[in-house]
C-alpha positions in Angstrom: 0.0 0.0 0.0 2.7 2.5 1.0 4.7 1.6 -2.2 1.7 2.3 -4.4 0.9 5.5 -2.5 4.5 6.7 -3.0 4.5 5.8 -6.7 1.2 7.7 -7.3 3.2 10.9 -6.4 6.6 10.0 -7.8 5.0 9.3 -11.1 4.5 13.0 -11.5 8.3 13.4 -11.3 8.9 10.7 -13.9 10.2 8.0 -11.5 9.1 5.0 -9.5 10.3 2.7 -6.6 10.3 -1.1 -6.4 11.3 -1.6 -2.8 10.7 1.1 -0.1 13.6 0.1 2.2 16.1 -0.1 -0.7 15.0 2.7 -2.9 14.9 5.3 -0.1 18.3 4.4 1.4 20.3 7.1 -0.5 17.7 9.8 0.4 17.4 11.1 -3.2 13.9 9.7 -4.0 12.8 10.4 -0.5 13.6 14.1 -1.0 12.0 14.1 -4.4 8.8 12.6 -2.9 8.6 15.3 -0.3 9.0 18.0 -3.0 6.2 16.6 -5.1 3.6 16.2 -2.2 4.5 19.6 -0.5 5.1 21.7 -3.7 8.3 23.1 -2.0 12.0 22.9 -2.8 14.3 21.1 -0.4 18.0 21.7 0.1 20.2 20.6 -2.7 20.9 16.8 -2.3 24.4 15.2 -2.2 25.1 13.1 -5.3 28.0 11.0 -3.9 27.8 7.2 -3.3 29.4 7.3 0.1 27.4 6.6 3.3 28.0 10.1 4.6 26.3 11.5 1.5 23.3 9.2 1.9 22.9 10.1 5.6 23.1 13.8 4.7 20.3 13.5 2.2 18.0 11.5 4.6 18.7 14.1 7.3 17.6 16.9 4.9 14.4 15.0 4.3 13.8 14.4 8.1 14.6 18.1 8.9 12.0 19.1 6.3 9.4 16.8 7.8 10.2 18.2 11.3 9.9 21.8 10.0 6.2 21.0 9.2 5.5 20.4 12.9 5.9 16.6 12.8 7.7 15.0 15.8 9.9 12.1 14.6 10.3 9.7 17.5 13.1 7.1 17.3 13.6 7.6 13.6 17.2 8.3 12.6 18.9 8.8 9.2 21.3 5.8 9.9 18.4 3.3 10.3 16.9 4.5 7.0 20.3 4.3 5.2 20.8 0.8 6.7 17.4 -0.3 5.2 15.6 -0.8 8.5 12.1 -1.8 7.2 10.2 -0.9 10.4 11.8 2.5 10.6 11.3 3.2 6.9 7.6 2.2 7.0 7.1 4.3 10.2 8.6 7.3 8.4 6.4 6.8 5.3 3.3 6.5 7.6 4.3 9.8 9.3 4.6 11.4 5.8 1.2 10.1 4.8 -0.4 11.4 8.1 1.1 14.8 7.6 0.6 15.4 3.9 -2.4 13.3 3.0 -4.6 13.1 6.0 -3.8 15.9 8.5 -5.1 18.6 6.2 -8.5 16.9 5.9 -11.2 18.8 7.8 -15.0 18.2 7.8 -17.2 20.3 10.1 -14.2 21.5 12.1 -13.1 17.9 12.8 -9.7 17.2 11.4 -7.5 14.2 10.4 -8.7 10.7 11.0 -12.1 11.7 12.5 -12.7 14.2 9.7 -11.9 11.6 7.0 -14.2 9.1 8.7 -17.1 11.7 9.0 -16.6 12.5 5.2 -16.9 8.8 4.3 -20.0 8.4 6.5 -21.8 11.4 5.0 -21.0 10.5 1.4 -22.2 6.9 1.8 -25.2 7.5 4.1 -27.8 7.2 1.3 -26.5 3.7 0.2 -28.1 0.5 1.5 -25.8 -2.1 3.1 -23.1 0.5 3.8 -22.3 1.4 7.4 -18.9 3.0 7.8 -17.8 3.0 11.4 -14.0 2.5 11.2 -11.1 2.0 8.8 -10.9 -1.8 8.9 -13.9 -4.2 8.9 -16.4 -1.6 7.6 -14.6 -1.8 4.2 -14.3 -5.6 3.8 -17.4 -6.1 1.6 -16.2 -3.4 -0.9 -19.5 -1.6 -1.0 -18.0 1.4 0.9 -15.4 2.0 -1.9 -18.1 1.5 -4.6 -20.5 3.9 -2.9 -17.8 6.6 -2.7 -17.1 6.3 -6.5 -20.8 6.1 -7.4 -21.6 9.2 -5.2 -19.2 11.4 -7.2 -19.1 9.6 -10.6 -22.3 7.5 -10.9 -21.6 6.7 -14.6 -18.6 4.6 -13.6 -20.4 2.0 -11.5 -23.8 0.4 -11.7 -24.3 0.3 -7.9 -27.7 -1.4 -8.2 -26.2 -4.6 -9.5 -23.7 -5.1 -6.6 -24.2 -7.8 -3.9 -23.1 -7.7 -0.3 -22.3 -11.4 -0.4 -19.7 -10.9 -3.3 -17.0 -8.8 -1.6 -14.2 -9.9 -4.1 -16.2 -8.6 -7.1 -17.1 -5.4 -5.2 -13.5 -4.7 -4.2 -11.9 -5.5 -7.6 -14.6 -3.3 -9.3 -13.8 -0.4 -7.1 -10.0 -0.8 -7.3 -10.0 -1.2 -11.1 -12.3 1.8 -11.7 -10.3 4.0 -9.4 -7.1 3.1 -11.2 -8.5 3.4 -14.7 -10.6 6.5 -14.4 -9.6 8.4 -11.2 -5.8 8.0 -11.4 -5.8 6.3 -8.0 -3.2 3.5 -8.0 -4.3 0.0 -6.7 -2.8 0.2 -3.2 -4.7 -2.9 -1.8 -5.3 -6.5 -2.8 -8.9 -7.7 -2.7 -8.0 -11.2 -1.6 -5.9 -9.9 1.3 -8.8 -7.8 2.6 -11.3 -10.5 2.3 -9.0 -13.1 3.8 -8.1 -11.0 6.8 -10.3 -10.8 9.9 -9.2 -7.2 10.5 -7.7 -5.4 7.5 -4.8 -3.0 8.1 -6.2 0.3 9.3 -3.3 2.4 8.0 -3.5 0.8 4.6 -7.2 1.4 4.4 -6.9 5.0 5.6 -4.1 5.7 3.1 -6.1 4.4 0.2 -9.3 6.2 1.3 -7.4 9.5 1.7 -6.6 9.2 -2.0 -10.3 9.0 -2.8 -10.9 12.1 -0.6 -8.2 14.1 -2.4 -9.5 12.9 -5.8 -13.0 14.2 -5.0 -12.1 17.2 -2.9 -12.2 19.5 -5.9 -15.8 18.4 -6.6 -16.6 18.9 -2.9 -15.4 22.5 -3.0 -17.2 23.2 -6.2 -20.4 21.8 -4.7 -20.1 23.9 -1.5 -19.4 27.0 -3.6 -22.3 26.3 -5.9 -24.7 25.8 -2.9 -23.6 29.1 -1.4 -24.1 30.9 -4.7 -27.5 29.3 -5.2 -28.6 30.4 -1.8 -27.6 34.0 -2.4 -29.1 34.1 -5.8 -32.4 32.6 -4.5 -32.6 35.4 -2.0 -32.0 38.0 -4.6 -34.6 36.5 -7.0 -37.2 36.3 -4.3 -36.5 39.9 -3.2 -36.7 41.1 -6.8 -40.0 39.4 -7.2 -41.3 41.0 -4.0 -40.1 44.4 -5.3 -41.9 43.9 -8.6 -45.1 42.8 -6.8 -44.9 45.9 -4.5 -44.4 48.2 -7.5 -47.4 46.7 -9.4 -49.7 46.7 -6.3 -48.7 50.3 -5.5 -49.3 51.4 -9.1 -52.7 49.7 -9.3 -53.8 51.2 -5.9 -52.6 54.7 -6.8 -54.2 54.4 -10.2 -57.5 53.4 -8.6 -57.3 56.3 -6.2 -56.4 58.6 -9.1 -59.5 57.5 -11.0 -61.8 57.5 -7.9 -61.0 61.0 -6.5 -62.4 63.0 -9.5 -65.6 61.0 -9.2 -65.9 61.9 -5.5 -64.9 65.5 -6.2 -67.6 65.9 -8.9 -70.2 68.2 -7.3 -72.5 68.6 -10.4 -76.0 68.7 -8.8 -79.0 66.9 -10.2 -82.4 68.6 -10.7 -84.5 65.8 -9.2 -84.6 64.0 -5.9 -84.7 60.6 -7.8 -81.4 61.5 -9.6 -79.7 62.5 -6.3 -81.0 59.4 -4.5 -79.3 57.3 -7.3 -76.0 59.2 -6.7 -76.3 58.3 -3.0 -77.0 54.6 -3.8 -74.0 54.6 -6.1 -71.9 56.0 -3.2 -73.2 53.3 -0.9 -72.2 50.6 -3.4 -68.7 52.2 -3.6 -68.4 52.0 0.2 -69.8 48.5 0.6 -68.4 46.8 -2.5 -65.6 48.7 -4.2 -63.6 50.3 -1.3 -63.2 47.3 1.2 -61.0 45.3 -1.2 -58.8 48.3 -1.7 -58.5 48.7 2.1 -57.2 45.1 2.2 -54.8 45.8 -0.7 -53.4 48.9 1.1 -52.9 46.9 4.3 -51.3 44.0 2.3 -49.1 46.5 0.5 -47.7 47.8 3.9 -47.2 44.2 5.1 -45.4 43.2 1.9 -43.2 46.3 2.2 -42.3 45.6 5.9 -41.6 41.9 5.1 -39.4 42.8 2.1 -37.4 45.3 4.2 -36.9 42.7 6.9 -35.7 40.1 4.4 -33.3 42.6 2.9 -31.9 43.5 6.3 -31.5 39.9 7.2 -29.6 39.1 4.0 -27.3 42.2 4.2 -29.0 43.8 1.2 -29.6 47.5 0.9 -33.1 48.7 1.8 -35.7 48.8 -1.0 -36.5 52.2 -2.3 -39.7 52.2 -4.3 -40.1 54.2 -7.5 -40.8 57.9 -7.1 -44.3 58.6 -5.8 -44.8 54.9 -4.7 -43.5 55.1 -1.1 -45.8 53.8 1.6 -46.1 57.4 2.8 -47.1 58.5 -0.7 -49.9 55.9 -0.8 -51.0 57.0 2.7 -51.1 60.6 1.6 -53.1 59.6 -1.5 -55.4 57.5 0.7 -55.9 60.4 3.0 -56.9 62.6 0.0 -59.4 59.8 -1.0 -61.0 59.7 2.4 -61.2 63.5 2.6 -62.9 63.5 -0.8 -65.3 60.8 0.4 -66.2 62.8 3.5 -66.9 65.9 1.4 -68.8 64.0 -1.2 -71.2 62.3 1.3 -71.8 65.6 3.1 -72.5 67.3 -0.3 -74.9 64.5 -1.3 -76.9 64.7 1.9 -77.0 68.5 1.8 -78.2 68.3 -1.9 -80.9 65.9 -0.9 -82.0 68.2 1.9 -82.0 71.1 -0.5 -84.0 69.3 -3.2 -86.5 68.1 -0.6 -86.8 71.7 0.6 -87.1 72.9 -3.1 -89.8 70.4 -4.0 -91.8 71.5 -0.9 -91.4 75.2 -1.7 -92.2 74.7 -5.4 -95.4 72.9 -4.5 -96.3 75.6 -2.0 -95.6 78.3 -4.6 -97.8 76.6 -7.2 -100.7 76.2 -4.7 -100.5 79.9 -3.5 -100.1 81.2 -7.0 -103.0 79.2 -8.3 -105.3 80.4 -5.4 -104.2 84.0 -6.0 -104.6 83.8 -9.8 -108.0 82.3 -9.3 -108.9 85.2 -7.1 -107.6 87.9 -9.5 -109.4 86.3 -12.5 -111.7 89.1 -13.9 -110.7 91.7 -11.3 -109.0 93.9 -13.8 -112.1 93.9 -16.1 -114.4 94.6 -13.1 -112.3 97.6 -12.0 -112.3 99.0 -15.5 -116.2 99.0 -15.8 -117.9 102.4 -16.5 -121.2 101.2 -14.9 -121.2 104.1 -12.5 -121.8 106.5 -15.4 -125.4 105.4 -16.0 -126.2 104.1 -12.5 -128.7 105.5 -10.2 -127.8 107.2 -6.9 -128.4 104.0 -4.9 -126.5 102.0 -7.5 -123.6 104.5 -7.1 -123.7 104.2 -3.4 -123.7 100.4 -3.8 -120.8 100.5 -6.2 -118.8 102.6 -3.8 -119.4 100.3 -0.9 -118.7 97.3 -3.1 -115.4 99.0 -4.0 -114.6 99.5 -0.3 -115.3 95.8 0.3 -113.0 94.9 -2.7 -110.2 97.1 -1.3 -110.6 95.2 2.0 -110.4 92.0 0.1 -107.4 93.3 -1.8 -105.6 94.3 1.4 -106.3 90.8 2.8 -104.6 89.3 -0.3 -101.5 91.5 0.1 -100.0 89.0 2.6 -100.5 86.1 0.1 -98.7 88.1 -2.7 -95.8 88.8 -0.3 -95.7 85.1 0.6 -95.6 84.1 -3.1 -92.7 86.6 -3.8 -90.8 85.4 -0.7 -91.1 81.7 -1.8 -89.9 82.6 -5.3 -87.0 84.5 -3.8 -86.1 81.4 -1.6 -86.3 79.1 -4.6 -83.9 81.4 -6.4 -81.5 81.4 -3.5 -81.6 77.6 -3.3 -80.8 77.4 -7.1 -84.1 75.7 -8.1 -83.7 74.2 -11.5 -87.1 75.7 -12.8 -86.4 79.1 -11.4 -87.0 80.9 -14.7 -90.7 79.7 -15.0 -91.2 80.5 -11.2 -89.8 84.0 -11.7 -91.9 84.6 -14.7 -95.1 83.5 -13.0 -94.1 85.5 -9.9 -93.4 88.6 -12.0 -96.7 88.3 -13.8 -98.5 88.1 -10.4 -96.6 91.1 -9.1 -97.2 93.2 -12.2 -100.9 92.2 -12.1 -101.0 93.1 -8.4 -99.5 96.6 -9.1 -102.0 97.1 -11.9 -104.9 96.1 -9.6 -103.7 98.6 -7.1 -103.6 101.3 -9.7 -107.0 100.4 -11.1 -108.5 100.2 -7.6 -107.2 103.7 -6.9 -108.5 105.1 -10.2 -112.0 103.6 -9.7 -112.2 104.9 -6.1 -111.4 108.4 -7.4 -114.1 108.0 -10.0 -116.7 106.8 -7.5 -115.8 109.5 -4.9 -116.3 112.1 -7.5 -119.9 111.0 -7.8 -120.3 110.0 -4.1 -121.8 113.4 -3.2 -124.6 112.6 -5.6 -125.4 109.3 -3.8 -127.3 109.2 -0.5 -128.9 105.9 -0.1 -127.1 102.8 0.9 -128.1 99.3 1.9 -126.5 98.9 5.4 -127.5 95.3 5.5 -125.7 94.4 2.3 -122.8 96.4 3.4 -122.6 94.6 6.7 -123.0 91.3 4.9 -120.2 92.1 2.5 -117.9 93.3 5.3 -118.4 90.2 7.4 -118.6 87.7 4.5 -115.4 88.9 2.9 -113.1 88.2 5.9 -115.0 85.0 6.7 -114.6 83.9 3.1 -110.9 84.8 3.3 -110.7 82.9 6.6 -112.2 79.8 4.9 -109.9 80.1 1.9 -107.0 80.4 4.4 -108.3 77.4 6.3 -108.6 75.4 3.1 -105.1 76.4 2.0 -103.7 75.4 5.4 -105.6 72.1 5.4 -104.2 71.3 2.0 -100.8 72.6 2.7 -98.0 70.1 2.3 -95.7 69.5 5.2 -92.2 68.1 5.8 -91.1 66.9 9.2 -88.1 64.8 10.5 -89.1 64.0 14.1 -92.0 62.8 16.2 -91.9 66.2 18.0 -92.4 68.1 14.8 -95.4 66.0 13.7 -96.9 66.3 17.2 -96.6 70.1 16.9 -98.5 70.0 13.6 -101.1 67.7 15.2 -101.5 70.1 18.2 -102.0 73.1 15.9 -104.6 71.1 13.9 -106.5 70.3 17.1 -106.4 73.9 18.1 -107.8 74.8 14.6 -110.6 72.3 15.0 -111.5 73.9 18.4 -112.2 77.2 16.5 -114.8 75.6 14.2 -117.9 76.0 16.5 -117.2 79.8 16.7 -116.7 79.9 13.0 -120.0 78.1 12.4 -121.7 80.7 14.6 -120.1 83.5 12.4 -121.4 81.7 9.3 -124.9 81.5 10.7 -124.7 85.2 11.6 -123.6 86.1 8.0 -126.4 84.0 6.5 -128.8 85.6 8.9 -127.8 89.0 7.5 -128.5 87.8 3.9 -131.8 86.4 5.0 -132.7 89.8 6.5 -131.8 91.4 3.2 -134.1 89.0 1.4 -136.9 89.9 3.7 -136.4 93.6 3.2 -136.3 93.2 -0.6 -139.4 91.2 -0.5 -141.1 93.6 1.9 -140.2 96.9 0.2 -139.9 95.5 -3.4 -136.4 96.8 -3.7 -135.0 96.3 -7.2 -131.6 94.7 -6.4 -131.5 92.4 -9.4 -131.2 89.5 -7.0 -127.5 90.2 -6.1 -125.6 91.9 -3.4 -124.1 95.0 -4.9 -121.2 95.1 -2.4 -119.8 91.6 -2.8 -119.8 88.6 -5.1 -119.7 86.2 -2.2 -123.0 84.4 -2.1 -124.5 82.4 0.7 -124.3 79.4 -1.5 -120.6 80.0 -2.0 -120.1 80.4 1.8 -122.0 77.1 2.4 -120.0 75.4 -0.3 -116.6 76.5 1.1 -117.8 75.7 4.6 -118.7 72.2 3.6 -115.3 71.9 1.8 -113.5 72.9 5.0 -115.5 70.2 6.9 -114.4 67.6 4.4 -110.8 68.7 4.5 -110.5 68.3 8.3 -110.7 64.5 8.4 -108.3 64.3 5.4 -105.9 66.4 7.4 -106.4 64.1 10.4 -105.5 61.0 8.2 -102.4 62.7 6.7 -101.2 63.6 10.1 -101.8 60.1 11.5 -99.9 58.6 8.5 -97.0 61.0 9.0 -97.0 60.2 12.8 -96.8 56.5 12.0 -93.9 57.1 9.6 -92.1 59.1 12.2 -92.6 56.3 14.7 -91.1 53.9 12.2 -88.2 56.3 11.8 -87.7 56.4 15.5 -87.7 52.6 15.6 -85.0 52.7 12.9 -83.0 55.2 15.0 -83.3 53.1 18.1 -82.4 49.9 16.2 -79.3 51.4 14.7 -78.4 53.1 18.0 -78.7 49.9 19.9 -76.3 48.0 17.5 -73.9 50.9 17.1 -73.6 51.4 20.9 -72.5 47.7 21.1 -70.3 47.6 18.0 -68.5 50.9 18.6 -67.2 49.9 22.2 -66.5 46.4 20.9 -64.2 47.7 18.2 -62.5 50.0 20.8 -62.1 47.1 23.2 -60.5 44.9 20.5 -58.1 47.7 19.5 -57.0 48.0 23.2 -56.7 44.2 23.5 -54.5 44.1 20.3 -52.4 46.8 21.8 -51.9 44.7 25.0 -51.2 41.5 23.0 -48.5 43.2 20.9 -46.5 44.2 24.1 -47.2 41.2 26.3 -45.1 38.0 26.0 -46.7 34.6 26.4 -45.0 31.5 25.0 -43.0 31.3 21.8 -43.4 33.6 18.8 -45.2 30.8 17.0 -47.6 30.6 20.0 -48.1 34.3 19.8 -48.6 34.1 16.0 -51.2 31.3 16.4 -53.0 33.3 19.1 -53.1 36.4 16.9 -54.4 34.5 13.9 -57.1 32.9 16.1 -57.9 36.4 17.4 -58.0 37.7 13.8 -60.4 34.9 12.9 -62.7 35.9 15.7 -62.7 39.5 14.5 -63.4 38.6 10.9 -66.3 36.4 12.2 -67.8 39.7 13.6 -68.2 41.0 10.0 -71.9 40.0 9.7 -72.8 42.4 12.5 -71.1 45.2 10.6 -73.0 44.2 7.5 -76.2 44.2 9.4 -75.5 47.7 10.7 -74.8 48.8 7.2 -78.2 47.5 6.2 -79.9 49.5 9.0 -77.9 52.5 8.0 -79.2 52.2 4.4 -82.8 52.0 5.7 -82.1 55.2 7.7 -80.7 57.0 4.7 -83.6 55.9 2.5 -86.0 57.2 5.1 -84.2 60.6 4.9 -83.2 60.4 8.6 -80.4 62.9 9.2 -79.9 62.7 13.0 -80.0 60.1 15.8 -80.1 61.1 19.5 -79.8 57.5 20.6 -76.1 57.1 19.7 -73.0 59.1 19.3 -71.7 56.6 16.7 -72.2 57.3 13.0 -71.8 54.7 10.3 -68.6 56.5 9.3 -67.2 56.1 12.8 -68.0 52.4 12.7 -66.5 52.0 9.2 -63.3 53.8 10.1 -63.0 51.9 13.3 -63.6 48.5 11.6 -61.0 49.3 8.9 -58.5 50.4 11.5 -59.1 47.2 13.6 -58.5 44.9 10.6 -55.4 46.9 9.6 -54.0 46.8 13.2 -54.4 43.1 13.7 -52.9 42.4 10.2 -49.9 44.7 11.1 -49.5 43.1 14.5 -49.4 39.6 12.9 -46.9 40.9 10.3 -44.6 42.2 13.1 -44.6 38.8 14.8 -43.9 37.1 11.4 -41.0 39.5 10.9 -39.7 38.7 14.4 -39.8 35.0 13.5 -37.9 35.7 10.3 -35.3 37.7 12.2 -35.0 35.0 14.9 -34.6 32.2 12.5 -32.3 34.0 10.1 -30.1 35.3 12.9 -30.1 32.1 14.9 -31.7 33.7 18.0 -33.1 31.2 20.5 -36.6 31.5 21.9 -35.0 32.2 25.3 -33.1 35.1 23.8 -36.2 36.4 22.1 -38.1 36.1 25.4 -35.3 38.0 27.2 -35.3 40.7 24.5 -39.1 41.1 24.8 -39.1 41.1 28.6 -36.4 43.8 28.7 -38.2 45.9 26.1 -41.6 45.7 27.8 -40.1 46.4 31.2 -38.8 49.8 30.0 -41.8 50.5 27.7 -43.7 51.9 30.7 -46.3 53.8 28.7 -47.1 50.7 26.6 -46.5 52.7 23.4 -44.6 49.9 21.7 -41.5 52.1 21.4 -38.6 53.2 23.7 -37.3 56.7 24.1 -33.4 57.2 24.0 -33.1 57.1 27.8 -35.4 54.0 28.1 -33.5 52.3 25.3 -30.2 53.1 27.0 -31.4 51.6 30.3 -32.6 48.5 28.4 -29.2 48.0 26.8 -27.5 48.3 30.2 -29.9 45.7 31.6 -28.8 43.3 28.9 -25.1 43.7 29.8 -24.0 46.6 27.5 -21.3 48.7 29.2 -22.4 52.3 28.3 -20.9 54.7 30.7 -21.7 58.4 31.3 -18.3 59.5 29.9 -17.5 60.8 26.5 -16.7 57.3 25.2 -19.9 55.9 26.4 -21.9 58.7 24.9 -20.2 58.2 21.5 -20.9 54.5 21.6 -24.6 55.2 22.5 -24.8 57.7 19.6 -23.5 55.1 17.3 -26.1 52.6 18.4 -28.9 55.1 18.1 -27.8 55.9 14.5 -28.4 52.2 13.7 -31.7 51.7 15.5 -33.1 55.1 14.7 -31.7 56.1 11.3 -34.4 58.7 10.6 -33.8 60.4 14.0 -37.4 60.1 15.1 -36.4 59.8 18.8 -38.0 56.4 19.3 -36.8 52.8 19.0 -39.3 50.1 17.8 -39.1 46.5 19.0 -38.2 45.3 15.4 -35.3 47.7 15.3 -34.2 46.6 18.7 -34.1 42.9 17.9 -32.4 43.7 14.5 -29.7 45.4 16.4 -29.3 42.7 19.1 -29.2 39.9 16.5 -26.8 41.9 14.2 -24.2 42.0 17.0 -23.4 38.3 16.7 -24.9 37.4 13.3 -23.1 35.1 11.0 -24.3 36.0 7.6 -23.1 35.6 4.1 -21.1 38.5 2.6 -20.0 39.8 -0.8 -16.5 38.4 -0.1 -17.8 35.0 0.7 -19.9 34.9 -2.6 -16.9 36.2 -4.5 -14.7 33.4 -3.1 -17.4 30.8 -4.0 -17.4 32.0 -7.6 -13.6 31.9 -7.7 -13.8 28.2 -6.8 -16.3 27.5 -9.6 -14.0 29.4 -12.0 -11.0 27.4 -11.1 -9.2 30.3 -9.4 -9.6 32.6 -12.4 -10.5 36.2 -12.1 -13.5 35.6 -14.5 -16.0 32.9 -15.2 -17.5 31.6 -18.4 -21.0 30.8 -19.5 -20.3 27.1 -19.8 -18.9 27.0 -16.2 -22.0 28.7 -14.8 -24.3 26.4 -16.6 -22.3 23.4 -15.6 -22.1 24.3 -11.8 -25.5 26.0 -11.1 -29.1 25.0 -11.6 -30.5 26.3 -15.0 -32.7 29.2 -13.7 -29.9 30.6 -11.4 -27.2 30.1 -14.1 -29.3 32.1 -16.5 -30.0 34.7 -13.8 -26.2 35.3 -13.4 -25.5 35.3 -17.2 -28.2 37.9 -17.8 -26.7 40.2 -15.1 -22.9 39.7 -15.1 -20.9 42.4 -16.9 -18.2 41.3 -19.4 -14.8 40.8 -17.8 -12.3 43.4 -19.1 -9.0 42.4 -17.4 -5.8 41.7 -19.2 -6.3 37.9 -18.9 -9.8 38.1 -20.4 -11.0 35.6 -23.0 -14.0 35.8 -25.3 -17.2 35.5 -23.4 -15.5 36.0 -20.0 -17.9 37.4 -17.3 -17.0 39.6 -14.3 -18.2 37.7 -11.1 -16.5 40.2 -8.8 -18.6 43.3 -9.6 -21.7 41.0 -9.7 -21.0 39.8 -6.2 -20.6 43.3 -4.7 -23.7 44.5 -6.5 -25.7 41.8 -4.8 -25.0 43.5 -1.5 -25.5 47.1 -2.8 -21.8 47.9 -2.8 -21.8 48.7 -6.5 -24.1 49.0 -9.5 -24.6 46.1 -12.0 
C-alpha cells in the first residue's frame, strides 16, 4: 500500500520505486517525494555514493518533515540508510499522516475523525453500507463502490452489486479507481477478504486518495450551494419588489380614478337622480372600497416583510419608484377619504336642498293658483264704467262694493308677499325651474300693481260721484264686510288644510297635530259666524221682499253668495278628516323612523365599544409576552379569525344605516356613533391586527435568520416591555439606554460611552425620530453576533467554480449551477475586461458586490 501511494506521487516526477527500504536508502527519491507532495523545494541533495552523502540526504528529508510540525520519534537517518524496514515504514506513515490526512477537515473535525465523517456522509444514502471505522467496515467493498458512485455515478452500476460478493465489489472499485480516477491500486482484494481485520493504516491511506481525488468536486459543490442560496434570496427579493411596485401602481391608479368622481359636485335637478347618486356612493363604500383597504394593508405588510428580508440578507433597503413610497400611498389614501367625506356631506346637503325645493315649489304653485283664481276678472271689473249710468243708490252700492273689494285686496297682500318670498327662496336655493317660477311671480306682481292702480283710479271716480249718492243698503254692506273676511278665513283654512308639510321627528309632527287640534277647536265659533252672516243675507231678502227693492237679486257690495259660503264651509268640513288622516300617517312614519334610529343606535352602541375594546386588546397583546413567537402568532391568527367572524354584525348595521338614509333620517339622538365612525374603526381594527401579525412574522424571520433562540427572544421582549412603561410599543433614548445596560452593555456616562450610544442610536433610529421600535431593537441585538453571508464569501465561491480565475465563463456557470440561477447570473454579469480576459468572460466580482448594494450592475 505504502509503495503504491509513494509511486502515485513519484510518477509526477517521472520515476518509481520497487522496494521502499532499498530505494529510499540514498535519500534522493525520499527528497523528491517530499518536494512533489509539498510543492516546495528542499536543500540541494548530495550526489556521492558514500554513506555520509546518503545520511546527509536523509537528514535533509527528516529536517524538512520536522519543519512541518511533525515529531519524529526514534527515527534516525542511519536506520533509513541501513534499510531498517520498520523505521522506513514508520517514516512513510508519518509522511502520509502529515501530507495526505492531516489537512482533511470536515465540520471542524480534522485528520482521522474528519476523514471518517466525510466517508459516513457520502455513503449515508446507500443501503448495506455502514462506515464506522477504517478496517472491517470496508471488507465487503460496498463502501469503496459507494464513494465512487456518489461522485461519478456513470462509472459503476451500484444497483447490481451484492453484499455477499466482496471480491467482485473490491476489484470493481480498485479497477475503476485506477483506470478513471488516477488512484493506484494500493490494496489487494484477496488480502482484505481473507483478513479478519484489514490493516487500518493501509485502508486509511487508500481512502485518503479518494478524498483528495474528489475534494475539488466537494469544494465546487459547496461553492455552488452558497451561490444558489444567495441568488435565490435576490430572485425572491426582486419578485417581491416587482409585486410591490405593481400593487402600489394599481392602488394609486384606482385612487387617481376615484377621487375625480368623488370631487364631482355637479348637482342633479330631481330628488330621484340625487338618490341614485347616494345609492352609487353606498355601493362604492360597501363593494368597491373594502377590497382596496385590504390591498393597502397588504401593501404595507409586503413592504415591511421585504425590508426585513433585505436587512436579514445584508442587502440595501428597498426604495420604491418615485411617488410609490408607503407614505405617498398613505397621503393619496388620506386625500381619497377627505374626498369621500366631502362627497357624502354634499350628497346629503343636496338631498335636503332638493327636498326643501320640492316642498317650496309645490307651496308656490298652490298659493299662485289660489291667487290667480282670485284675481281672475278683477281687472275687467275695475275698468267697468257702470257708474256713469247708475242710479244714486247704485252708485252708493258701487262705492261700498269697492270698499269691500279694497278690504279683500288688502287681505290678499299677505299672500302676494308670501308668493314673492317663496320665489326668492327658490332662487337662493338654485331651483332648476327658477325661470318659470320667476316669470309667474313677476306676472302676479305686475298684475297686483295694476290692480292697485286700477283700484285707486276707480275709487277716485266713485268718490267724485259720491256726493250725488245718499242711499245705501246697510245690511248688504254689513253682509259684505263680514262675508269677505269670513270667506278669506275659509280660503286660508282650506289652504292650510291642503298645505303640504315636511317633518323629521315625532316632536315636529306632534306640533302640527296640536296646531290642527287647536284649529278644530275654533270651528264652532266659525260656524256661529257663518250662521250670523247667513242671517244678514236672510234679513236682506226679507227687506227686498217687503219693500220691493230692485236689487236684481244680487248683493251690490260683494260677489260672495250664501251658496258659496256654504260650499266652502262644507269643503272645510271635508278637508278636516283628510288632514287628520295625513297627520296620522306621518305620525306612523315618524314612529317607524324612531324605531330605525333606536335599532341602529342599539347596535352601534354595542359595536363601537366592541371595536375600541378589540383595539385596546390588540395593543396589549402586541406588548405582552406569552409562549413562543409561534404561539403568539397562532394566538393572533385565532384572534384575527374571531374579529373577521364579527363582520356579519357590521354588514347588518350597514343594512340598518341604508334604511335610515332611504327614510331621509339625518340625526339620531340614541347614539354618538355614526356609520362613518364604525366603518373607520372597523378598517383600523382589521389593519391593526394584520400589522401586528406581520410584526410577529418578521420577528420569526429575524429570529430564524439570525439564529436567535426562543429564550433570547423572550429575554429581549421582557427587557423591552419592562422599559416601555407607557405601553406605546417604542422606547425613548433614555429608556433604550437603560434597556441595553440591563442586557449587559457597558455604556458609561463618559464621552466614550456617549459616543458609543450615539453610534447605536444611528443604527436603530436612522431617521432620527427619537424612538426605537421592537423590530429595530431585535435587529440590532441579532446583528451584533450574526453570522451572515457577505459579498467576499460569494466572490470566493465564484472563484472556486471558476478554477481560481478572475473571471467565469457561461459554460462554467451552466455546468455548476441550476438552470434558472445560471441564466440569472448570465443575464446580469458584466463582461470581464481584465488583461487575462478571454472571449465571453464574465465579471463575477462586480456582480458579487452588486448583490449587497456595494456597486451597480
